[in-house]
N, C-alpha and C positions, 0 to 999 in steps of 0.2 A: 252172325254166327249160324252155321248150319247145324241142324239136328237130325240125326238118323236114329230111328227107333227100330229095334229088332226084338223078336220074341225068342223064347228058349230054344226053339228048333233051329234057329240061325246061329246060335252061339258057337257051335263047333267050327263053322265056316269062318266066323269072325276071329276066333282064337287062331286058327290056321293062318289067316290073312295077316295077322299081327305077329306071327312067329311065336305064338304061345302054345303051350300044351298043358293038359290037366295031369296032375300027379296026385291022385286021391281027390281031396277036396280043395287043393291049392293049385294056383297057376304058376308055371315057370316059363322063363324065356328060353331062347335058343342056346344060351350058355348054362342052362340048368339053374339059374338064379331065381329065387322066389320073387314073384311080382308083388310090389308094394304100392300103396297109395301115397298120397301127399304127406301123410303122417308117419310114413315108413312102417306101417302095419300091413301084414300080408292080406291080400284080397282073395277070398275064396271064390270058387267058380260060380256059385249061386249068387254072389254079391257083385259080380262084374257088371259095370255099367257103361264102359267105354274108355276112350282115351281123349284127353283134352287136346284140342287142335294145336298142331305145331309143337307137340311135346311128347315125352314118354311118361307123362304123369297119368297113371291109371286111376280111375274113379269107381266108386261103388254105385250101385243103382238106386241111390237115394238123394234127395234134393239137398240134404245138409252138407254133403261133400262139395257140391257145386257152390253153395252159398259160402262155405268156409274158404274155398279157393279164391273166389272173386273178392271176398272181404279182405283177404291177405294182399291180393294184388292192388286193390284200390287204396289200401292204407300205406303203401310204400312210398 
């Protein structure tokens, strides 16, 4: 698993590269749909932590999101 770490100054570039844009405190995709995490809760711009490899599952910048995701996958 590759890990890319970025700081807040890189977020605008990351958002643009992923086809996302900021609308106030939330992120929207190119179809103007709100970006949601794996629990279908919107992800605010300051919470954005990346995208899981090979998916469109966005995650927050905290470890509990990753633990929850991998626990779900391993228990299937």
